[in-house]
C-alpha positions in Angstrom: -75.0 55.6 83.2 -71.5 54.2 82.8 -71.1 50.7 81.4 -68.5 48.0 80.9 -68.0 45.7 77.9 -66.2 42.4 78.4 -64.8 40.2 75.6 -64.1 36.8 77.1 -62.3 34.8 75.7 -60.1 36.5 73.1 -59.7 34.1 70.1 -56.9 33.1 67.8 -54.2 33.8 70.3 -52.2 31.4 72.5 -53.6 31.3 76.1 -56.5 32.6 78.1 -57.5 36.2 78.4 -60.5 38.6 78.3 -61.0 42.3 77.5 -63.0 44.7 79.6 -64.0 48.1 78.1 -65.2 50.8 80.4 -67.7 53.3 79.2 -68.6 56.7 80.7 -72.0 58.2 81.3 -72.2 59.3 77.7 -71.4 55.9 76.3 -67.8 56.8 75.3 -64.9 54.6 76.1 -63.0 55.8 79.2 -60.6 52.9 79.6 -59.9 49.3 78.4 -58.0 46.4 80.0 -56.5 43.2 78.6 -56.9 40.7 81.4 -54.7 37.6 81.5 -56.7 35.2 83.7 -54.6 32.0 83.9 -51.5 31.2 85.9 -49.2 28.2 86.4 -46.1 29.6 88.1 -43.1 28.1 86.3 -40.7 30.4 88.1 -41.6 28.9 91.5 -41.7 25.2 90.8 -38.3 25.4 89.0 -36.7 26.1 92.4 -34.6 23.1 93.6 -34.0 21.7 90.2 -30.4 21.2 88.9 -29.6 24.0 86.5 -28.7 21.7 83.6 -32.3 20.5 83.6 -33.6 24.0 83.1 -33.3 24.2 79.3 -35.4 21.1 78.7 -37.8 22.0 81.6 -38.5 25.5 80.6 -39.0 24.5 77.0 -42.3 22.9 78.3 -43.6 26.3 79.1 -45.1 26.6 75.6 -45.7 24.4 72.6 -45.5 27.3 70.2 -42.1 28.7 71.1 -40.3 26.0 73.1 -37.1 26.7 71.2 -36.9 30.3 72.5 -36.9 29.0 76.1 -34.6 26.1 75.3 -31.9 28.4 73.8 -32.2 31.3 76.3 -32.1 28.8 79.2 -29.0 27.1 77.7 -27.4 30.6 77.4 -28.1 31.2 81.1 -26.5 27.8 81.8 -23.4 28.8 79.7 -23.1 31.8 82.1 -23.4 29.5 85.2 -20.5 27.6 83.8 -18.7 30.8 82.7 -17.8 29.2 79.3 -17.8 30.3 75.7 -19.4 27.6 73.7 -17.7 26.2 70.5 -18.4 28.4 67.4 -20.0 25.5 65.6 -22.5 25.0 68.5 -23.4 28.7 68.4 -24.0 28.5 64.6 -26.3 25.5 65.2 -28.2 27.3 67.9 -28.6 30.2 65.6 -29.9 27.8 62.9 -32.5 26.4 65.2 -33.6 29.8 66.4 -34.1 30.9 62.7 -36.2 27.9 62.1 -38.3 28.8 65.2 -38.7 32.4 63.8 -40.0 31.0 60.5 -42.4 28.5 61.9 -43.8 30.9 64.6 -44.2 33.9 62.3 -45.8 31.7 59.6 -48.3 30.4 62.1 -49.1 34.0 63.2 -49.5 35.4 59.7 -51.1 32.6 57.7 -53.1 30.7 60.4 -54.1 33.3 62.9 -54.3 36.7 61.1 -54.7 35.9 57.4 -58.4 35.0 57.8 -59.0 38.6 58.8 -57.1 39.9 55.8 -58.3 37.5 53.1 -61.8 36.7 54.3 -62.6 40.2 55.8 -62.7 41.6 59.3 -66.6 41.5 59.1 -66.8 37.9 57.8 -68.9 35.4 59.6 -66.9 34.2 62.6 -67.7 30.6 61.7 -66.0 31.1 58.4 -63.2 33.5 59.5 -60.6 30.8 60.4 -57.8 28.8 58.9 -60.5 26.3 57.7 -62.4 29.0 55.9 -59.1 30.2 54.5 -58.4 26.7 53.2 -61.8 26.6 51.5 -61.5 30.1 50.0 -57.8 30.4 49.1 -56.3 26.9 49.2 -53.1 27.8 47.5 -52.2 30.5 50.0 -53.2 28.3 52.9 -51.1 25.4 51.6 -48.0 27.7 51.1 -48.4 29.0 54.7 -48.6 25.4 56.0 -45.5 24.4 54.0 -43.6 27.5 55.2 -44.3 26.7 58.8 -43.4 23.1 58.1 -40.0 24.2 56.8 -39.2 25.9 60.1 -40.4 22.9 62.1 -38.3 20.5 60.0 -35.2 22.5 60.8 -36.0 22.2 64.5 -36.6 18.4 64.1 -33.5 17.9 62.0 -31.3 19.4 64.8 -33.2 18.4 67.9 -34.9 15.2 67.0 -38.5 16.5 67.4 -40.5 19.5 66.3 -41.8 20.4 69.7 -39.9 20.5 73.0 -36.5 19.3 71.7 -34.1 18.7 74.6 -31.1 19.6 72.5 -29.4 22.8 73.6 -27.5 22.3 76.9 -25.3 24.5 79.1 -22.0 24.6 77.2 -23.3 23.9 73.7 -25.6 21.3 72.0 -26.1 17.6 72.3 -25.7 16.7 68.6 -24.7 18.2 65.3 -26.1 18.5 61.8 -25.8 15.5 59.5 -25.0 15.7 55.9 -28.4 14.3 55.1 -30.1 16.9 57.3 -28.1 19.7 55.6 -29.1 18.5 52.2 -32.8 18.4 53.2 -32.7 21.9 54.5 -31.0 23.2 51.4 -33.5 21.4 49.2 -36.4 23.2 51.0 -35.0 26.7 50.9 -36.1 27.8 47.4 -39.7 27.1 48.1 -39.5 28.8 51.5 -37.9 31.9 49.9 -40.5 32.1 47.2 -43.3 31.9 49.7 -41.8 34.6 51.9 -41.5 36.9 49.0 -45.0 36.1 47.7 -46.5 36.8 51.2 -44.8 40.2 51.3 -46.2 41.2 48.0 -49.6 39.9 49.0 -49.6 42.0 52.2 -48.4 45.1 50.4 -51.5 44.8 48.2 -53.8 44.2 51.1 -52.5 47.4 52.9 -54.7 49.4 50.5 -57.8 47.8 52.0 -56.7 48.2 55.6 -55.6 51.9 55.8 -58.2 52.5 58.5 -57.0 49.7 60.7 -53.4 50.7 60.3 -54.3 54.1 61.7 -56.1 52.9 64.8 -54.5 49.5 65.7 -52.1 50.6 68.3 -50.8 53.6 66.4 -49.0 55.7 68.9 -45.3 56.5 69.7 -43.6 54.4 72.3 -40.1 53.2 73.1 -38.8 50.1 71.3 -36.3 47.6 72.7 -34.3 44.6 71.4 -30.9 43.1 70.7 -28.6 44.5 68.0 -25.4 43.1 66.5 -22.1 44.8 67.1 -22.6 46.8 63.8 -26.1 47.8 64.8 -27.8 45.2 62.5 -30.7 42.9 63.1 -30.0 40.3 65.7 -31.9 37.3 66.9 -29.6 35.3 69.2 -27.0 37.4 70.9 -25.8 41.1 71.0 -26.6 44.0 73.3 -29.7 45.9 74.2 -30.8 49.1 72.4 -33.7 51.4 73.1 -35.1 53.9 70.6 -38.0 56.4 70.9 -41.0 56.7 68.7 -39.0 58.8 66.2 -36.2 56.3 66.0 -33.7 58.2 68.1 -31.4 56.0 70.2 -32.0 56.8 73.9 -29.9 53.9 75.4 -27.4 51.6 73.7 -24.8 48.9 74.4 -26.7 47.7 77.4 -25.7 44.4 78.8 -28.6 42.0 79.0 -27.2 40.6 82.2 -27.8 44.0 83.8 -31.5 44.2 82.8 -32.6 44.9 86.4 -30.9 48.3 86.1 -33.1 49.5 83.2 -36.2 47.2 83.3 -38.9 47.2 86.0 -41.9 44.9 86.4 -45.2 46.2 87.7 -48.3 44.2 88.7 -52.0 45.1 88.6 -54.7 43.3 90.6 -56.8 42.5 87.4 -54.2 40.5 85.5 -51.6 37.7 86.0 -49.5 39.2 83.3 -46.7 41.5 84.6 -46.2 45.0 83.1 -42.6 45.6 82.1 -41.4 49.2 81.7 -38.2 51.2 81.1 -37.1 52.3 84.6 -35.7 55.7 83.8 -39.2 56.8 82.7 -41.0 55.0 85.4 -44.4 53.1 85.3 -46.4 53.4 83.2 -44.6 56.2 81.2 -41.8 53.7 80.4 -44.0 51.7 78.0 -42.0 50.0 75.3 -42.6 47.4 72.6 -40.6 44.4 71.6 -40.7 41.8 68.8 -41.1 42.2 65.0 -42.2 45.8 65.1 -39.4 46.8 67.4 -36.5 45.0 65.8 -36.5 46.7 62.5 -37.0 50.0 64.3 -33.8 49.6 66.3 -31.7 47.9 63.7 -29.6 49.7 61.0 -30.1 46.8 58.6 -31.5 43.3 58.4 -28.2 41.4 57.8 -29.6 39.7 54.7 -29.8 41.3 51.1 -33.4 40.7 50.1 -34.7 41.5 53.6 -32.6 44.7 53.5 -34.3 45.8 50.3 -37.7 45.1 51.9 -36.7 47.0 55.0 -35.8 50.1 52.8 -39.2 49.9 51.1 -40.9 49.5 54.5 -39.2 52.6 55.8 -40.0 54.5 52.6 -43.7 53.7 53.1 -43.9 54.5 56.9 -40.8 56.4 57.9 -37.7 55.4 59.8 -39.6 54.4 62.9 -43.0 52.6 62.5 -45.5 53.2 65.4 -48.6 51.3 64.2 -48.9 47.9 65.7 -50.9 46.8 62.6 -47.5 46.7 60.9 -46.3 43.9 63.2 -47.6 41.8 60.3 -45.5 43.5 57.7 -42.4 43.4 59.9 -43.0 39.7 60.7 -42.9 38.9 57.0 -39.6 40.8 56.5 -38.2 38.8 59.4 -39.3 35.5 57.8 -37.4 36.5 54.7 -34.3 37.5 56.6 -34.5 34.2 58.6 -34.7 32.1 55.4 -31.7 34.0 53.9 -29.7 33.5 57.0 -30.6 29.8 57.2 -29.2 29.4 53.7 -26.0 31.3 54.6 -25.4 29.0 57.6 -26.2 25.7 55.8 -24.3 26.6 52.7 -21.1 26.5 54.8 -19.8 22.9 55.1 -18.0 23.9 58.3 -21.4 23.6 60.0 -20.8 19.9 60.0 -18.6 18.4 62.7 -18.6 17.2 66.3 -16.9 20.0 68.4 -20.1 21.0 70.0 -19.8 21.4 73.8 -17.6 23.0 76.4 -17.3 21.3 79.8 -17.0 23.1 83.2 -18.5 23.2 86.6 -20.5 25.8 88.5 -18.5 29.0 88.3 -21.2 31.7 88.8 -24.1 31.7 91.2 -26.1 34.2 89.2 -26.6 34.1 85.5 -28.8 35.7 82.9 -29.6 34.3 79.4 -31.1 36.6 76.8 -32.2 36.1 73.2 -34.8 37.2 70.7 -37.9 35.0 70.7 -40.3 35.4 67.7 -42.5 37.7 69.8 -39.6 39.7 71.3 -36.7 39.8 73.8 -36.6 37.0 76.3 -34.7 36.9 79.6 -34.0 33.9 81.8 -32.5 34.9 85.2 -31.2 32.1 87.5 -29.7 32.0 90.9 -28.0 28.7 91.9 -26.2 27.4 94.9 -22.7 25.9 94.8 -24.1 22.6 93.8 -25.9 24.1 90.8 -29.4 23.8 92.3 -31.8 26.6 91.3 -32.6 29.0 94.2 -34.6 31.6 92.3 -35.9 32.2 88.7 -37.2 35.2 87.0 -38.5 35.1 83.4 -39.2 38.2 81.5 -41.3 37.3 78.5 -42.0 39.4 75.3 -45.7 39.4 75.9 -45.3 41.0 79.3 -43.1 43.6 77.8 -45.8 44.4 75.3 -48.5 44.4 77.9 -48.8 48.2 78.4 -48.9 48.7 74.7 -51.5 46.0 74.2 -53.8 47.6 76.8 -53.4 50.9 75.1 -54.1 49.3 71.7 -57.4 47.8 73.0 -58.5 51.2 74.3 -57.6 53.0 71.1 -59.6 50.5 68.9 -62.5 50.5 71.3 -62.7 54.3 71.4 -63.1 54.3 67.6 -65.7 51.6 67.3 -67.9 51.6 70.5 -70.7 54.0 70.9 -73.1 53.0 73.6 -73.7 49.8 75.5 -74.1 47.4 72.5 -71.2 45.3 71.2 -71.1 45.3 67.4 -69.5 42.3 65.7 -67.1 44.5 63.7 -65.8 46.0 67.0 -65.5 42.6 68.7 -63.2 41.1 66.0 -61.2 44.3 65.5 -60.4 44.5 69.2 -59.2 40.9 69.0 -57.3 41.6 65.8 -55.5 44.4 67.6 -54.3 42.0 70.2 -53.4 39.3 67.5 -51.1 41.8 65.8 -48.8 41.4 68.8 -49.1 37.6 68.5 -49.2 37.3 72.4 -48.1 34.0 73.9 -49.9 33.9 77.3 -48.6 30.4 78.3 -45.1 31.8 78.1 -45.8 35.1 79.9 -48.1 33.8 82.6 -47.6 30.1 82.2 -51.2 29.6 81.3 -52.7 26.2 80.2 -55.3 25.4 77.6 -57.0 27.2 74.8 -58.1 30.8 74.4 -61.8 31.7 74.7 -63.1 35.3 74.2 -65.3 37.1 76.7 -66.2 40.8 76.3 -68.2 42.6 79.0 -69.8 46.0 79.1 -69.9 47.2 82.7 -71.4 50.2 84.4 -69.5 52.5 86.7 -71.2 50.7 89.6 -69.9 47.3 88.4 -73.2 46.1 86.9 -72.8 44.0 83.7 -75.0 45.6 81.0 -74.0 43.5 78.0 -71.6 40.7 77.2 -70.5 38.5 74.4 -68.8 35.2 74.4 -67.1 32.8 71.9 
């Protein structure tokens, strides 16, 4: 008799979701679904707001990556004004975004995923957490906390607060970097750089113990998408869109983010509030693509920073020119932390970063505008329609987690097919299915505008819909 397994809630991710695993009559996995079960509807209740409010308003979508929404919304506001912001303002925005990448990636690796790597996938769930990590490896835990703090302090130094800074505005930024703030960032860079390098060496050693997981955690070819610089290098703030296939071949390049509707589609399914983005030329669901830390090194020629470039070359020597295993999101995330720290130093070393030419003034010059940037989890689009008074008429947000949705569902199914035999839910399967999702570091409050914490519920369901077994945390 067919069965269904449900994991509800999924733990150590941001937001609310559950996983359903469908078994056939022989107890083999026939399908799996990653359900996002919460909804707030930011896109709708933004209607009627003045567009200059959108940067500060949409930053409230999420407490983990508010900077991503702040900056991308401000870029959409720039486009409404039809202005090019002052160069110093752009450099400061880049600096804040790099701080955001550091703090978010450090949270993902050290707080959410390191308990699996350092305490063991099969460790007691009560121990397998950041608190267990602090007890077992206090030095590593402390360095991870300090690294995240470094990124948060950059955000606070520029924006006045670590979470939800109302700092970037259409046309530029509200305030500049002080000499005192610059000195503080420079003082913290050596420690952050050392921690990033140490974390990379640690993960390379751990890879020997996780060969099996690397083979089954979302290991399949797909398309990859993201922004690249004019020279094809790693980009996090601006640039044009590039797609590559699972072998690293460029299939589309020099795409204007403002034209995203020409090449990106969004599908919906009745069992999830999270939309399914896809590459339009291949249709749904064949147009599956991935974004974020795994995608960006796959599409970029280089990392735009010398130490990170060396790490990228070693990464490619290990796994090939295009890496398809989602387990390596962790490795790529660490390379990006290193690149971000190096680029932070490059920006702050330049005394020209100080000054007060920070904003361009203009009125409403475009009634439709798109802002695009790279959030830690992947490419982010803010699409606004305004009236002649600048009031928002319609909003569309395309979030990285939604763009990874097809791949996350396939990852869950791949892991489940390897570990599940019959109607029972073994603990090692439960955590590994969750760990496969955590590799993507999904942000469900961003992508579905969910509220609250993330529980885990797994159900095993028969073909007739009868729940045969379930597990909750």
